[in-house]
N, CA, C and O atoms as a GROMACS GRO file, in nm:
protein
  316
    1MET      N    1  -2.776  -0.163  -0.176
    1MET     CA    2  -2.651  -0.121  -0.197
    1MET      C    3  -2.562  -0.069  -0.088
    1MET      O    4  -2.445  -0.040  -0.115
    2LYS      N    5  -2.609  -0.055   0.032
    2LYS     CA    6  -2.514   0.013   0.176
    2LYS      C    7  -2.458  -0.036   0.156
    2LYS      O    8  -2.352  -0.015   0.096
    3LEU      N    9  -2.528  -0.188   0.221
    3LEU     CA   10  -2.437  -0.326   0.250
    3LEU      C   11  -2.318  -0.403   0.237
    3LEU      O   12  -2.227  -0.446   0.308
    4ALA      N   13  -2.378  -0.403   0.048
    4ALA     CA   14  -2.243  -0.459  -0.018
    4ALA      C   15  -2.095  -0.299  -0.003
    4ALA      O   16  -1.978  -0.304   0.035
    5PHE      N   17  -2.170  -0.197  -0.047
    5PHE     CA   18  -1.992  -0.152   0.068
    5PHE      C   19  -1.970  -0.152   0.148
    5PHE      O   20  -1.852  -0.117   0.159
    6THR      N   21  -2.035  -0.184   0.279
    6THR     CA   22  -1.979  -0.202   0.343
    6THR      C   23  -1.880  -0.301   0.334
    6THR      O   24  -1.759  -0.285   0.348
    7ILE      N   25  -1.950  -0.419   0.306
    7ILE     CA   26  -1.836  -0.530   0.327
    7ILE      C   27  -1.765  -0.470   0.226
    7ILE      O   28  -1.655  -0.439   0.271
    8VAL      N   29  -1.778  -0.435   0.102
    8VAL     CA   30  -1.610  -0.396  -0.010
    8VAL      C   31  -1.532  -0.325   0.085
    8VAL      O   32  -1.413  -0.357   0.091
    9TYR      N   33  -1.574  -0.231   0.165
    9TYR     CA   34  -1.488  -0.149   0.236
    9TYR      C   35  -1.425  -0.262   0.391
    9TYR      O   36  -1.307  -0.250   0.424
   10ILE      N   37  -1.478  -0.320   0.436
   10ILE     CA   38  -1.396  -0.382   0.533
   10ILE      C   39  -1.292  -0.481   0.453
   10ILE      O   40  -1.169  -0.486   0.463
   11VAL      N   41  -1.392  -0.566   0.360
   11VAL     CA   42  -1.268  -0.620   0.280
   11VAL      C   43  -1.110  -0.554   0.211
   11VAL      O   44  -1.012  -0.626   0.223
   12VAL      N   45  -1.098  -0.442   0.154
   12VAL     CA   46  -1.032  -0.345   0.099
   12VAL      C   47  -0.924  -0.319   0.236
   12VAL      O   48  -0.803  -0.341   0.246
   13ALA      N   49  -1.020  -0.266   0.331
   13ALA     CA   50  -0.926  -0.302   0.475
   13ALA      C   51  -0.850  -0.338   0.515
   13ALA      O   52  -0.754  -0.299   0.580
   14LEU      N   53  -0.881  -0.408   0.486
   14LEU     CA   54  -0.809  -0.627   0.584
   14LEU      C   55  -0.713  -0.640   0.462
   14LEU      O   56  -0.594  -0.642   0.494
   15ILE      N   57  -0.744  -0.652   0.311
   15ILE     CA   58  -0.632  -0.674   0.210
   15ILE      C   59  -0.542  -0.562   0.253
   15ILE      O   60  -0.441  -0.608   0.306
   16LEU      N   61  -0.544  -0.392   0.247
   16LEU     CA   62  -0.448  -0.326   0.220
   16LEU      C   63  -0.374  -0.318   0.358
   16LEU      O   64  -0.265  -0.260   0.360
   17THR      N   65  -0.440  -0.389   0.507
   17THR     CA   66  -0.374  -0.425   0.618
   17THR      C   67  -0.248  -0.576   0.612
   17THR      O   68  -0.145  -0.601   0.675
   18VAL      N   69  -0.313  -0.639   0.517
   18VAL     CA   70  -0.236  -0.777   0.512
   18VAL      C   71  -0.047  -0.658   0.407
   18VAL      O   72   0.060  -0.612   0.448
   19VAL      N   73  -0.095  -0.663   0.315
   19VAL     CA   74  -0.015  -0.585   0.219
   19VAL      C   75   0.078  -0.518   0.311
   19VAL      O   76   0.199  -0.542   0.306
   20VAL      N   77   0.029  -0.441   0.390
   20VAL     CA   78   0.163  -0.357   0.435
   20VAL      C   79   0.201  -0.429   0.536
   20VAL      O   80   0.315  -0.414   0.580
   21LEU      N   81   0.109  -0.522   0.593
   21LEU     CA   82   0.244  -0.582   0.751
   21LEU      C   83   0.324  -0.638   0.632
   21LEU      O   84   0.443  -0.622   0.654
   22PHE      N   85   0.297  -0.714   0.484
   22PHE     CA   86   0.432  -0.790   0.400
   22PHE      C   87   0.545  -0.689   0.422
   22PHE      O   88   0.638  -0.718   0.498
   23GLN      N   89   0.540  -0.536   0.340
   23GLN     CA   90   0.631  -0.540   0.388
   23GLN      C   91   0.713  -0.503   0.493
   23GLN      O   92   0.684  -0.512   0.612
   24LYS      N   93   0.879  -0.434   0.418
   24LYS     CA   94   0.944  -0.459   0.524
   24LYS      C   95   1.001  -0.300   0.573
   24LYS      O   96   0.973  -0.213   0.491
   25GLY      N   97   1.041  -0.276   0.638
   25GLY     CA   98   1.069  -0.156   0.732
   25GLY      C   99   1.224  -0.100   0.650
   25GLY      O  100   1.317  -0.171   0.612
   26LYS      N  101   1.212   0.024   0.643
   26LYS     CA  102   1.278   0.097   0.594
   26LYS      C  103   1.390   0.176   0.637
   26LYS      O  104   1.401   0.291   0.597
   27ASP      N  105   1.509   0.106   0.744
   27ASP     CA  106   1.554   0.214   0.858
   27ASP      C  107   1.725   0.294   0.744
   27ASP      O  108   1.839   0.266   0.708
   28PRO      N  109   1.655   0.366   0.739
   28PRO     CA  110   1.771   0.453   0.667
   28PRO      C  111   1.906   0.415   0.716
   28PRO      O  112   1.991   0.392   0.631
   29ARG      N  113   1.938   0.403   0.851
   29ARG     CA  114   2.057   0.332   0.931
   29ARG      C  115   2.113   0.261   0.824
   29ARG      O  116   2.206   0.305   0.757
   30GLU      N  117   2.060   0.155   0.808
   30GLU     CA  118   2.061   0.035   0.812
   30GLU      C  119   2.080  -0.001   0.619
   30GLU      O  120   2.149  -0.099   0.591
   31ALA      N  121   2.033   0.061   0.529
   31ALA     CA  122   2.091   0.089   0.344
   31ALA      C  123   2.212   0.105   0.379
   31ALA      O  124   2.306   0.028   0.359
   32SER      N  125   2.211   0.209   0.434
   32SER     CA  126   2.363   0.303   0.415
   32SER      C  127   2.470   0.223   0.428
   32SER      O  128   2.575   0.221   0.364
   33SER      N  129   2.429   0.154   0.524
   33SER     CA  130   2.531   0.044   0.548
   33SER      C  131   2.620  -0.017   0.458
   33SER      O  132   2.736  -0.046   0.432
   34VAL      N  133   2.481  -0.022   0.418
   34VAL     CA  134   2.527  -0.207   0.364
   34VAL      C  135   2.531  -0.158   0.204
   34VAL      O  136   2.615  -0.195   0.122
   35MET      N  137   2.439  -0.082   0.184
   35MET     CA  138   2.468  -0.103  -0.009
   35MET      C  139   2.571   0.104  -0.028
   35MET      O  140   2.607   0.130  -0.142
   36GLY      N  141   2.600   0.211   0.080
   36GLY     CA  142   2.717   0.292   0.108
   36GLY      C  143   2.601   0.377   0.106
   36GLY      O  144   2.481   0.356   0.127
   37THR      N  145   2.682   0.498   0.067
   37THR     CA  146   2.589   0.614  -0.014
   37THR      C  147   2.537   0.710  -0.115
   37THR      O  148   2.512   0.828  -0.139
   38SER      N  149   2.533   0.523  -0.181
   38SER     CA  150   2.496   0.559  -0.346
   38SER      C  151   2.342   0.555  -0.340
   38SER      O  152   2.293   0.462  -0.276
   39GLY      N  153   2.259   0.645  -0.400
   39GLY     CA  154   2.111   0.608  -0.455
   39GLY      C  155   2.091   0.579  -0.554
   39GLY      O  156   1.973   0.596  -0.586
   40GLU      N  157   2.203   0.506  -0.686
   40GLU     CA  158   2.156   0.495  -0.789
   40GLU      C  159   2.227   0.359  -0.825
   40GLU      O  160   2.324   0.358  -0.901
   41THR      N  161   2.157   0.201  -0.747
   41THR     CA  162   2.276   0.178  -0.723
   41THR      C  163   2.080   0.069  -0.904
   41THR      O  164   1.986   0.119  -0.966
   42PHE      N  165   2.160  -0.127  -0.888
   42PHE     CA  166   2.110  -0.155  -0.970
   42PHE      C  167   1.972  -0.180  -0.898
   42PHE      O  168   1.873  -0.163  -0.969
   43PHE      N  169   1.949  -0.231  -0.732
   43PHE     CA  170   1.809  -0.241  -0.718
   43PHE      C  171   1.726  -0.174  -0.711
   43PHE      O  172   1.607  -0.205  -0.707
   44SER      N  173   1.799  -0.011  -0.708
   44SER     CA  174   1.679   0.032  -0.680
   44SER      C  175   1.601   0.092  -0.858
   44SER      O  176   1.481   0.107  -0.877
   45LYS      N  177   1.690   0.111  -0.944
   45LYS     CA  178   1.688   0.095  -1.062
   45LYS      C  179   1.539   0.052  -1.145
   45LYS      O  180   1.470   0.119  -1.223
   46ASN      N  181   1.524  -0.064  -1.102
   46ASN     CA  182   1.500  -0.214  -1.111
   46ASN      C  183   1.388  -0.258  -1.000
   46ASN      O  184   1.311  -0.353  -1.013
   47LYS      N  185   1.395  -0.187  -0.909
   47LYS     CA  186   1.311  -0.218  -0.764
   47LYS      C  187   1.118  -0.280  -0.806
   47LYS      O  188   1.064  -0.380  -0.758
   48ALA      N  189   1.054  -0.178  -0.910
   48ALA     CA  190   0.948  -0.188  -0.972
   48ALA      C  191   0.900  -0.367  -0.983
   48ALA      O  192   0.808  -0.427  -0.928
   49ASN      N  193   1.049  -0.434  -1.114
   49ASN     CA  194   1.004  -0.529  -1.115
   49ASN      C  195   1.003  -0.660  -0.978
   49ASN      O  196   0.964  -0.776  -0.991
   50THR      N  197   1.058  -0.594  -0.854
   50THR     CA  198   1.063  -0.680  -0.787
   50THR      C  199   0.941  -0.730  -0.714
   50THR      O  200   0.827  -0.690  -0.738
   51ARG      N  201   0.982  -0.850  -0.590
   51ARG     CA  202   0.815  -0.806  -0.490
   51ARG      C  203   0.759  -0.741  -0.406
   51ARG      O  204   0.647  -0.770  -0.364
   52GLU      N  205   0.862  -0.589  -0.343
   52GLU     CA  206   0.877  -0.495  -0.256
   52GLU      C  207   0.823  -0.436  -0.379
   52GLU      O  208   0.750  -0.345  -0.339
   53GLY      N  209   0.817  -0.441  -0.532
   53GLY     CA  210   0.789  -0.283  -0.551
   53GLY      C  211   0.647  -0.272  -0.660
   53GLY      O  212   0.594  -0.186  -0.731
   54LEU      N  213   0.620  -0.474  -0.608
   54LEU     CA  214   0.462  -0.474  -0.632
   54LEU      C  215   0.346  -0.498  -0.530
   54LEU      O  216   0.230  -0.538  -0.540
   55LEU      N  217   0.460  -0.442  -0.382
   55LEU     CA  218   0.369  -0.421  -0.289
   55LEU      C  219   0.326  -0.251  -0.255
   55LEU      O  220   0.226  -0.196  -0.207
   56GLU      N  221   0.450  -0.207  -0.305
   56GLU     CA  222   0.431  -0.084  -0.249
   56GLU      C  223   0.358  -0.078  -0.353
   56GLU      O  224   0.305   0.018  -0.298
   57LYS      N  225   0.256  -0.094  -0.532
   57LYS     CA  226   0.215  -0.072  -0.568
   57LYS      C  227   0.015  -0.077  -0.533
   57LYS      O  228  -0.094  -0.020  -0.545
   58LEU      N  229   0.116  -0.235  -0.466
   58LEU     CA  230  -0.095  -0.200  -0.438
   58LEU      C  231  -0.117  -0.177  -0.292
   58LEU      O  232  -0.218  -0.200  -0.226
   59THR      N  233   0.008  -0.122  -0.252
   59THR     CA  234  -0.106  -0.088  -0.069
   59THR      C  235  -0.146   0.064  -0.121
   59THR      O  236  -0.247   0.119  -0.078
   60THR      N  237  -0.042   0.139  -0.235
   60THR     CA  238  -0.147   0.305  -0.295
   60THR      C  239  -0.214   0.223  -0.365
   60THR      O  240  -0.170   0.117  -0.322
   61VAL      N  241  -0.298   0.193  -0.451
   61VAL     CA  242  -0.424   0.122  -0.479
   61VAL      C  243  -0.523   0.156  -0.420
   61VAL      O  244  -0.624   0.220  -0.448
   62PHE      N  245  -0.452   0.066  -0.268
   62PHE     CA  246  -0.584  -0.016  -0.210
   62PHE      C  247  -0.630   0.091  -0.098
   62PHE      O  248  -0.728   0.089  -0.023
   63ALA      N  249  -0.515   0.195  -0.115
   63ALA     CA  250  -0.488   0.265   0.004
   63ALA      C  251  -0.618   0.408  -0.086
   63ALA      O  252  -0.706   0.463  -0.020
   64ILE      N  253  -0.596   0.434  -0.229
   64ILE     CA  254  -0.623   0.533  -0.253
   64ILE      C  255  -0.863   0.456  -0.240
   64ILE      O  256  -0.957   0.518  -0.192
   65VAL      N  257  -0.864   0.302  -0.311
   65VAL     CA  258  -1.034   0.275  -0.298
   65VAL      C  259  -1.092   0.261  -0.129
   65VAL      O  260  -1.207   0.261  -0.085
   66PHE      N  261  -0.957   0.249  -0.057
   66PHE     CA  262  -1.029   0.294   0.063
   66PHE      C  263  -1.098   0.416   0.134
   66PHE      O  264  -1.208   0.436   0.184
   67ILE      N  265  -0.931   0.525   0.106
   67ILE     CA  266  -1.031   0.678   0.078
   67ILE      C  267  -1.128   0.696   0.017
   67ILE      O  268  -1.195   0.792   0.055
   68ILE      N  269  -1.167   0.637  -0.075
   68ILE     CA  270  -1.255   0.656  -0.197
   68ILE      C  271  -1.408   0.620  -0.148
   68ILE      O  272  -1.510   0.685  -0.168
   69LEU      N  273  -1.386   0.473  -0.066
   69LEU     CA  274  -1.486   0.404  -0.071
   69LEU      C  275  -1.525   0.518   0.160
   69LEU      O  276  -1.635   0.550   0.203
   70SER      N  277  -1.408   0.536   0.221
   70SER     CA  278  -1.513   0.622   0.342
   70SER      C  279  -1.542   0.769   0.320
   70SER      O  280  -1.576   0.835   0.418
   71VAL      N  281  -1.535   0.814   0.228
   71VAL     CA  282  -1.566   0.888   0.162
   71VAL      C  283  -1.691   0.915   0.078
   71VAL      O  284  -1.760   1.017   0.076
   72VAL      N  285  -1.705   0.796   0.004
   72VAL     CA  286  -1.864   0.812   0.023
   72VAL      C  287  -1.981   0.710   0.110
   72VAL      O  288  -2.101   0.703   0.080
   73LEU      N  289  -1.923   0.646   0.206
   73LEU     CA  290  -1.999   0.627   0.335
   73LEU      C  291  -2.016   0.722   0.479
   73LEU      O  292  -2.086   0.707   0.579
   74SER      N  293  -1.929   0.813   0.444
   74SER     CA  294  -1.913   0.888   0.520
   74SER      C  295  -2.041   1.007   0.544
   74SER      O  296  -2.097   1.063   0.639
   75LEU      N  297  -2.049   1.004   0.298
   75LEU     CA  298  -2.092   1.129   0.308
   75LEU      C  299  -2.324   1.031   0.258
   75LEU      O  300  -2.424   1.055   0.192
   76ASP      N  301  -2.258   0.913   0.368
   76ASP     CA  302  -2.429   0.896   0.340
   76ASP      C  303  -2.519   0.913   0.158
   76ASP      O  304  -2.628   0.969   0.148
   77LEU      N  305  -2.462   0.867   0.067
   77LEU     CA  306  -2.478   0.898  -0.096
   77LEU      C  307  -2.628   0.723  -0.076
   77LEU      O  308  -2.744   0.681  -0.087
   78LEU      N  309  -2.512   0.704  -0.047
   78LEU     CA  310  -2.588   0.549  -0.054
   78LEU      C  311  -2.705   0.557   0.032
   78LEU      O  312  -2.706   0.616   0.140
   79LYS      N  313  -2.891   0.444  -0.068
   79LYS     CA  314  -2.969   0.462   0.042
   79LYS      C  315  -2.969   0.323   0.041
   79LYS      O  316  -3.030   0.261   0.128
   0.00000   0.00000   0.00000
């Protein structure tokens, strides 16, 4: 059982790494020079429907799963 959790843990860690590497950096100087100082743009309102929004959601989900698996494996509840 512990071996299965360890394998899932490694797979989740690799997927989380890849998802984070696919995201663009968020440089505040770059955004303000292109879009101005307004925070309410069409892109910011519809960000959830874009690739970047999907990557942010995937990052959140895999990070939560990674943390839960870390706690379960560190508590040594599985025998």
